[in-house]
N, C-alpha and C positions, 0 to 999 in steps of 0.2 A: 532179258527184260521180260517178265511173263505178265500177260494179260489178266486183268480180274476175270473170275470163274462166273460171276453172276450172269444169268440169263435173265431178259426182259420179254413177256410173253404178254401181247396186249389179250385181252379178255374176250371170249365169242363175243359179248354184248357189243364191243368196241368194233370187232371187224364188221358188224352189220349196222351200223347205225353211223350218219354223216354227222360230223360235229357241228356245232352252229357256226364256229367260226367258218366253216369251209364253205357252208352255204351263205353266210354274210359275205364271204369274199368275192364268191361266183356274182351274188346280185349287185355286188360294188362295181365289177367289170363290165355289167351290163348297164350301169349307169342308174340303178333304181334308187330311189329315195328311201332310207333306210331310218329304223326307229331310233329311239334316243338323240334326234335331232344332228346326227354325225354328218360329217361334210362328205359328201359323196365322191369320196378319193377310196382307192385302195389303200391297206394299212402300209405298203411301201410308198405310196405318193406322200402319206402322212409324215412317213417318218423321213423321208427328203426335205420337209421343214418348207420354210419361207424360202420363196425365191426358187424353190426348186434345188437347192443347194443341200448336199449330203450333210447333215447334223453329226459330226465328229463328236458326240458327247463323252465318249471314253477318253478320246485323245486330247480334247480340250482340257479336260480335268488335268491329265498327266503332263502336259506340255507348257502348260502357263507358269510363268508370262514368257518363256520362250518359244522358238518355231518347231523345235525337234525333241524327241526325248531318247535318252541312252536306253536302247534295248539290252545292252550288256549290262547295264546295271541291273534290270529286271532279272535276267537268268543268274547272274550272281547270287541274286535273292533268293530264287528258287533253290539254287543249290545248296545256299545255307541253311533251308528249310530242311531239305533233305539230310543235310548234315545232322541237323538237331534231333533225328527221329532216334529213340532209343527203343531196342527191343524189351518192353516190359507190360505189366498188364494196367491197362487203362483204357477208358472210354472210347467207344469207337463210334464214328459217325454213320448213320444208317440212311442208305437212299430212303427218301419219303414222297418221291413222283414228282411231276405225273409221269407214269408209263404210256399214256394215252394222248401226249402232246409232245409234238415233234420240235422240230428247228431247222436252222438252215442248213441243205446240204449242198455241198461243193462240188462233188464228183460221185461216179457210180462206175462201178466195174465187174465183170463178169466173164469168166472164159470160156471160150467157144465150145470146150468140151463138156461144160458142166452147167444145168440148167437151175441148180438147186442154191448155190452159195453166189451171196450177193456181198461185195464190199461197199460200203457207203463211206464217203468223206463228209466230215461235216465242219461248220466254219471253226467253231471253237472247242468242240467235244471229243476233237480225234476222230479215229476210222473205227467204224464198226462192221461187225462180219454177221452173216445169217446163214448158217447153214441148210435152212429149209424155205428158201424164196422169202423171206421176211417175217416168219411167223413168229421166230425168238432171235434174240441179238446179244452179242458180246463185245464188249470194246476190246481191241487188241493193241492200242498203241497208248497204253498208259504210262506206261514207262519213259516216253519220251520226253524230252524237255519242252516241247510245243506242241499242243493239241489243236493248235491253228492250222487246219490242212487245205491245201490249195489245190493236190491232183494225188489221185492213187492209180496206179498201171499195174496190169498183168503180164508176165512174160508170154508171148503168143506160144512159145514152145516149151513151156515147162509152168502148170498153174499153180507151182507152190512158192515161184520166185514172185516177191511183189516189190513195188517202189513207191514210197511214200513221200510226196513233197510238201514240207511245211510252210506255212506261211500263206493266209486268204489273200487272192491277187484283186479281189473285188471292191471296187472303188467306190460303194455307197456307205450309208451309215451302219452302225451295228457292229463294224470290225472289232476284233478284240484288241486293237493298238500296237501289240507289239509284233516284230518282224518274226519269223521263222527261222529254225536252225538248220535248214538245208534239207538234203535228200537222205533217208533211210530206206534199208533194204534189208528183206526178209527172204529166206530160203527155206521155210517152213511154214507157209500159209499163214503168217501174221502171228505164230507162237513166240518167235523172238527176232528183235531188228538189231542192225547194227548201223553206225553211222557211215554214211556215203558220200561226205563231202558237201561241197556248195554251201557252207554255213553263213557267207555273208550276201548271200542271193536276196534275202528278204522275204518275198513270196515267190510262189512256184504257181504258173498257169497250167503247165502241162506236160507231161511226160511219156514219150515214146519209145517203144524197144524194138529192134529190128526184128522181124519175124525171121530171117534168113540168117542173121549173126545176133544172137541173143546179148552177147556181150558188149555191143554197139546200143548205146542209150544215148537219146536228145531229151534235155531239159529246156524248156520255155522259161526263162526268169523275166519275172517282172520286176525286181528289184525292191528297195526298200518302200514301204507303202506311204509312208510322210517323209520323206527324203531324199536325195540325188545320192547315188552310187555307181560307181563304174562295173560294178559284180553283178551284170545284168544284160538279158541277150539270149542267145541260145549256144548251150553249152553241150560239148559231144564226149562221152566216154566211150573208149573202145576195149576197155579190160572189167566191163561189169560195175562200173561206179569207182574203181579203186583209184583212177586218176581223171582229169578233166581237163578240155581245151574250151576257153571260150571262142565259138566258131564265128560268130555273128554278134559285133557292137556297133552301134548308133552315137548314142549318148549317154550320159550320166542320168538322163531323165526319160529315155525311151528304152523300155524292156519289150521282152517275147511276151504275150500274154496269150497265145494260143500256136499250136503246130500239128501239121499232119504229115504223114508220108504215105508216097506210093507203095501200097502193099504188094504190087507185083513187079516194082523198080525201087527199092528201098534206099537207092542215092537219090532219088528225087523228092525233095521235102520242101515244106512251104512254112512260113511264119509269118504270124501277124505281130506286126511291132505297134508300140502303143505310147505315144509321148504324154507323160501324164506327172504332173507336180500338184502336190497337195501339201497345205500347210495351214495353220490355222485361220488366217489371213488370206491364203491364194488358191483357187481352185481354177487347175488347168487342166482340163480332161482329154487333151486333144493337141494338135499342132503337126506342122509341116512333115515332121520325121516320122510320124504315122504312117503305116502302107502294109502291103503284103508283099513278102521277099521269098525268092525261090531259089533253091539249089540243086544242080542236076550232078554234083559229086559230093554227095554225102555231107554236106554243108562246109566244104572247102573254100568255095568262092559263092557269093550270092549277087542276083539281080533285082531291084525292086521293080516289081510288076506294074502296067500302065495298062493300055491298050482297052480302055473302056471303063477301067475302076475309077472311081472321083479322085479328083485332084485338090489341091490345097491341105488346107487343115482339117484332119481328120481326127476322130474320137476312136472308141473301141471297135475294134474288128475281131468277128468269129469266123473261122474257116471249117468246112467238113468236104471230104474226098468221098468218091463213090467206090466201093471196095469192089464192084464189079466192072465196074468203067471207069478205071481212074484218071481218065483225061478230063472226065468231069468234076469239077468243084464248085462250092457255093463259098461266097462271103457275105455275112450279115455284117453291114457297117454304120456306125452310130456317128452323125456328126460331132464336132469339137465341144458344142454346148449339151450334148446327149440326146439330142433328137434323133428321131430315126432318119437315116439317109436312103438304105434301102437293101436289098437282097441281089447280089452280083453273080452270075454265072458262067463259067469257062467250060467250054467241050474241047478246048485244046492244050490242056496242060498249063493254061493262064497265060498263053500269049494274047488271048483278046477274051473281052469280058463284055457280057451284056446286062443290062438292069432288069430284072422280072417283073411281073406285074405290080402296081402299087397297093393291091390290099396283101403285100406280105408283113404289112406293120403288125408285130404282137404286141400293140399298147405299149411301147416303149415310156409313154408319157415323160418324155425329156429328161430322163435317166439312164439312158443307154448305157453308162460305165458300170451298172449293176446287174449285167446280163452278158450279152456277147456270145451267145452260145447258138449253134444250127447243127442239125444232123441231118445225115442221108441213112435211108433204110441200107442196112447190109447186103440186101438180095437185089434192088432195084434202083437206078439213079433217079427215078421220077417220083419217088417218095421222100420227101422235104419235110424237114420241120424247123421253125423258128421260135426261138424262145425269148420271151420277154415277163412283162407284167403278168400274161397270158401267153398264149403259146396259138400258133396257126400251122395248118399243115397242107402241104401241095401233094395233088398224084398226079400230075402232068409235067414233073422237072419243073416247077415255077410259074407255070402260065399264068395258073388260077390259085387260090389260098382259100381256105375255110378255116374256121374255129378248130384246134385240137381237142381231141375227147377228154372225157371225164370232168362233168359236170362239179362234183365234189372236191375238186381240185384247189388247193391254196394259191394265191399268186402268186410271183417273182419266182421266175423258172432259173435255175441252174444248170440242170444236169438232164439227160436223156439217156437210157441205153436201151438198144434194140438188139436183142440175143440174133447172132448170126444164124444158130440152125432152128430157130423157131422165133420167126418174127410177131409170133401172137403175143409172145412175154416182150412185155415192155416196162420197164422201171422209170421213173420221173422223180426229179429232185428239186425242189422248191423251199420257200423259206418257211412252210409249214412240216417239213419232211419228207419222208419217202412213200412213194406209192407204187403198188404193182398192179401191173393188167395182164391179163392172161387171153383176153378177145381182140389183140391188135389195137388197144387204146380207146376203144368205147365204154368200157368200164372199170375203174380204179380203186383198188383197196387200201386203206391207209393201214403203212405198217410202221407204226412210230416208235421210235426209241428215246432215252432220256437225254437228250442234246440241247433242252430249252434253256435260253439265255435269260436267267431271271435277273431283273433289276433290285426287286424288292421282296420281302418276304414278312408275312404278319401270322400271329397266332391269336384264335379268339380266346379272350382271356377267360370266359365262362364254359369254353369247350374247347381244351387245348388240342384235341385231336382236328381241330377243323382248321388247316392250312390256305393261306391266302398268296399271293405274289401278282407282280406285275412283268411282264415279260415281253423283250423285245419283239415288235414285228406279230405279236400274237396277242394281244389284249391282257386282261385280267383273269387269271384264274383262280380256282379254290376247291377244295374237298370238305363237303361237312361230315364227312365219315373217318378221314386218316386212311382210307385205303390209296394205293398206287393207282389205279386205273379207273377211278369214276370221278375223276376233275372235271370241272364245268365253267365255261367262260361266262363272266359276267359283265363284261366292257371290251373295250374295243382298241383299236389302234396299237400303237406301243404303250404297254403298260408299266404304270409308276408306281408310285406311293398308294397303298392300300392300307385302310385302318378298320378296326372293329370295335364299337363302341363297348367298353365293359360293363355299362349298366344294363343297356337295353338290347344290344346286339346289332344296332344298326351299322351297316358296312359303308364303306366310301372306296371309290375306286377311281382310276385317274388315266389319263391318256395323256400325250406330250404337250408342252407348254401349258401345264396348267388347267386344263380342260380335265373336270372333274364331275361326280355325281354321286350321290348317295341314296341307298334304299328308303331313305325318308325324304325325297325329293331334293336334296342339296343342289347347290349350285356355286361355281367360284365367283367370287367379286369381279367388279371390272377394274383392269389394271392395264398398264402401260405396256409392260413386257415382263417376261416370266423366262424361268429356266426349262432346258427340254425335261427335267426330271425337276418338276416344282415341287417343294415341301409343304407339308401342312401338316399339322399335328394337335393333339388334344391336351387341354390341362390336364394333368394328374389327378388331380382333386376333383375336378367337375367336368366331365367330358363333353357335356355341351358347351362349354367354352371350348373354342378352336381359333387356331392360327394359322394364316395363309402367306407364304413370301412369294412377293413378286419383286418389283422393285422397290416397293415399300412393305411393310408387313401391315396386314389386315386381321379383324378379330371379328369373331360371330359368337352371340351367346346362346344361341338358338341351334347348336347343330347344323352349321353351315346354311341357314335358309337365308341369313342377311348377314351384311357385313359393314364392317367402317374401318378407314383406315387408323393406325395409331403409330406412324412413324412417318417422316419425311423419306424420300429416298436413299437408301442404306449403302448404297452401292456408289462408286465413283463415276454412275452415269454410262450412259449407252456409249458401248465402243464397240464397233463392229465393221467387217470389211467383207463384200459378199455374203450377206446374209448371217453370218456367223456373229453374233450379239455376246458379249459381256455385259455385266452390269445387273446381275438380278441375285436373289437370295439363294442359298443352297441349303441350308439347315436352321432349325429353330429349335431351341429347347426352355421350356417352361420349367422353373423349380419345383418341383415336389414337395420343398417346405415352407415356400412362400410363391403365390402365383403370381405376386406383383414383378418378381425377377423373370426376367425373360433374355435370353441370349441369342445372338442371330450372327450368322456366318454369311459372306458374300463368294461367288465366284471369282472376283478380283482382289481377295486377300482382306478383305475387311471384317473384323469383329465387333459386336457392338453388345451392350447392356442396357436394360433399364430396370431400375428398381420402384418404379411406381405403375408399374402397366402400360407403359408407353408414352407418359406425360413428356418423359425426358430421357434421352438417349446419350451413351458414352460411348465414344470409337475407342476400343480398348486394345487394337493392333498394331499400335506404333511399333512395338520392338519384336512382334512377330514374323518370320519369314512371307515374301511375299507369294502365296501362293493359294492355289485354289481351295478353300474350307469344304471338306467332304462332311464334316459332323462337329456340332457343338451339344455339349451334354451337360448339365446342371447335376451337380453331386447330390447323392442320396443321402448324405449326413450334414452337409456343413452349406449353410445357404450362400457362403461368400465364395466358395469352391466350383471349380467349372473345369471342363478339358475341351481341347479342341484338336481336331485331327484335320492332317494336310495332305494333299494329293501332290503330285510331280516329283522330282527328282532333285538331288542337292545341287547338280552342275557345278563341281568343286565349290560350293559355299560348305561352310560348317552348319549344317541344320538339322533338326529334327523333324518327324513327323507328327509327334503327338507332345503337347505342353498341357501345363497343369497350372491353375492360378487358385491362390486361397485368399485373394483380397480382391475378387471381383474384376481382375485383368489389369489392377494397377502393376504387378509383375509376372513372370511367366517363367516356368522351370520344365527343361525338357523330360518326357517320362518315357523318352525313345529306348532307353539302357540298351543294350545288346542287338537291339533290331539292326535289320540291314536298312539300306538303301531303297525302300519300296513305299507306294503310294499306301497309306492306311484310309480306310474307308468306312469304318464304323467302329463305335467304342461301346461297351456294354460293361456298367460297373455291376460287381457281385453283391447283390443286396445281403447276402450273407456276411459279408465280410468287406469292411472298407478299403482294404489292400488288395482285393481281387478284382482283375478287371480281363475282358475278353476282347480282341480286335479282330476287323476283317480286314486283309491286304490283298494285295494282288498275288502275293505269294503264299496265301492261305492263313488260317486260322491260328492265333497265339494266345496265350492266357501269362499272367504275371500275378504273383501272390504277395510280392513286395513292394507293390505300390509303382511298377514300372523300373525297378532296378534292372532286373531280369526278366526276360521273357522265353517261353518256352511253345512249341508246338503243341497245341491244344486237340488232344484226340487223335486218331486215325483212320484211315479208310476214305479220305477225302481225295479225288481227282485235282490234277495239278492243272486248275482254272483259276483266276481272279475270283475271290469273293466279295460281292459288292454290298451285303446287307446282312445285318443280324438281328435277332428278334428272342428276347427272352422271358420265358414263363417262369416266375418266381415261384409260385407254389409247387409246380412239379418239376423245377429245375430243367425244363425243357428247353433247348435253345436249336432254333432254325436258321439255315443259311441258304442264302441267295447266292448261288453259284452261276456265272456266266458263260455258260455252255453245257454243265452236267445238272440242270435242274436243281431240284430244292433237296438238301440233305438236314437230319436233325439229329441230336444227341440228348443223351442223360448227363447232365453235368454233376460230379459227384461234390458232395460237400466240400466245403474247405477244412483244410488240416484243423483240427482244434474243435468243431463243432460235431456236438455229440449226437450220436444216431443210437437209440438203445430201445428199450422195450416196446411191444406190440400194443394196440388198444383196439377196442371195437365200441359200436353204438355211440360215434362221437356228434353232438349236435349243438347249435348256437341258437337261441330263442330269447327274446323276440326277433324276427328278421321281417322286415326292416328294423333296426334298433334307431331310438332317438337319443336316449341318455346311456343306457347300461343293457347289458346282456348276460346270459348266463352261458357259460363253455359247458357241458357235460359230458362225460365218457366213462368208459369200463377200462379201467388199468388192468390189463391180464397177469400183472407180476409186479413185485416189490422192487423197482428200479427205478433210475434215473429217466425222466422225460422232458421235452422242450415243449412248451406254448408260445407261440409267435403270433404277429398280426404284420400282414404286408398290405401296402395300398396299392393301387392299380398301377402304379409304375414299378411295383417290384420293390419298393423301398421298406424296410422292416420299420414298423410305426410304433412298435410295443411288444417287450418281453412279459407275456404273463406270469408264466414261471420257468424254472429250468431247475433240475434237478431231482432228489429222491422222491418218488410219490408211492402211497401205499397200495397195496392190490384192492381191487376193490371198486364201486362206482365212485366218481369223482365230479364236484361242481365247483365251480369257481365264476364269482361275480366280477365282470369287467366294466369300468367306467369308460365310457365313449362318448360324454357330452360336448368335449374339446375338440373331437375330431370333425374334420371338413366333410361336408357331403359328397359321398360317392361309394365305389365298392372296394371292399377290401376283402382279404382272404384271412381267414383264421387256422392256424397250422399246427398240428402236434406231430412230432417227430420221435415215432417210435423207432427199433432197430433195424435196420432194412427197410423201413417204410415210412411213408410220409402221408398225412391223413389231413383233406382240407375242407373246408366249408366256406363258400361265398357267404359274405355279409353285406347288406346295403344300410348305409347310414342316412338318415333323412333329418 
């Protein structure tokens, strides 16, 4: 399994500037009221949602209407996608950025003999390696079946031997949903990997290698993220990962979240056990089975420690042991409800514990299940770091605490590495990426690499180099140049739907639960409830007309400055337990052929249509499977035709994930063809061919050229992560993809077979522009050959073929009637051999 060869290098400008996001996050922690009237919470506090319950948006989509989802089906789909890849010439996906925005780091590792090589584990983007202390980066696990990483470990006796534990164990929102695939081992510093077992453990919290006996490895397995299983607890291998023994098991709902080893006496080990149950309607983030366990015989027998540790139902626990005085350990403990319980210290191998000073709270903000990390300096037991939303440091063994260094750091801390031979070198990882300090933690430099979790993607219709996207826990970002390293933040919280008005360039950005703004001063309507990822769309014929989906559909005719409802509640009503709510609109589509025809889908399986702009609605989902509707799409060619995409899995039912109607929902037929059982997140009709479609799934991007009878992998070069959203720019045939864990990608889609690409032209012009009734298309034909002239509307629908066929060489001029066109933006396109020439045209 060979890694990609692309290196990612932040620009010099990037290394010298603090991002707006980081400044914003620091101010949030300080409790400062900020611009845009945003609530004074950190992004992660917003992420946890109402009632401080983690919003498992991705899991909710895929599990509904069940309590669990089959990860095996997902990995079968991934394998199917890999089997379909054929070595042939074809389009290649290109990384589109950003390289100056990070993502969630779950662990950091360096070898004691090397102060340059850093390994960083990410939540959904794999393991990355830097050979130069973070200046450039290379992904090294792209061949693994799962890029959700819980931990990375290096053999202390051989820096080329690595262990990678798949499956993120953190219990907050933003998880990738699917369990990992066990442990993987590399003996060549990450160039290649082999499976090392523990495939059913679900998620891995920690890996430790015995420094005296390197074939002895311990793994703390937390178990399935969204289900109970017996394959959890502490595992030990005595043969370098060939075989394993489960050495500590408490119950099928209690796993090992952390593990430390006495470096001077490796038979003495400690495990933090965490009782946790997580379902769409259940949140139990603690229990009486949680606690700290110790073994003095290499894990053969265990004792649950007390002697001053808190009793009763406990939440997540993190452990740290002093390398210079291993009798000293620290435990950071969360209560069952996620609030901070305290930091506890032992100086006698865990026999007795004392609670250290009360100001050790790193601002857990009632979701301690998201953190649970504490670190001790490798050279002094007095220097201790407790990680949470922020982080705090003690220089006197826990007697007093002060804020950790680095005023420019993003919140939500998950990892910290202090180099044992140079404690001035510190590397910290959080929800914003990785940061390096060379002065002991006073100043940090952001060393990002592309592991950003994009929910959505958008292309500016007038300027297709400009890309936008909403990001998990990092707001909304854009590039105005198309470069990789100049993306800027334009909105906060968790970023979701982003739109650009194709006529005037106004843009709209959103954070969770439908809170959005626009560059024109737009604001959302007043509603009862809305989705974590709330949809809103523009009418393809008139972008000033917008629709917003909450429990009902709302309409604006002035660019989202004012709203009125155009439907009753289109869901089945509010259904929720523990703060998790169903009963919201998840997708809206306005027909580009008739703006009065609107389709709506909901998170509880409803699909509706109106043919008169919302005066009357018909529920058309009675014969569809009951699944979360991820997308409804009105057809570009026939007003009675539409498509529905579904999330979830079959669960032994004979269902598809894409359906088509040609009679406004009176009947439906499957379009899934040969697709595996995998959630479909988006569908794009090809405006150049009514039989061509592109879909985004959890297993990649696929295309069909026969109306869905057969599907194939579209393009090559995408990393193995879920694709949540697509955007197609028809004039340039550029497609962008929002990946959940590897930032954004784009591709140049080839013309469908049979669509002619012929001679070159020059001097193309359309006038008058704007147009009322007619315009003239003029150009210089450079050769006597066939040429196509076509017109697309803002949605990418083919409006008119001006001419197609042989054209004489020389200057050409054609009058085009546009009086019956709707007001809006159009693209006039000449297709020449190997080239596409476009001009924007505004109809008034």
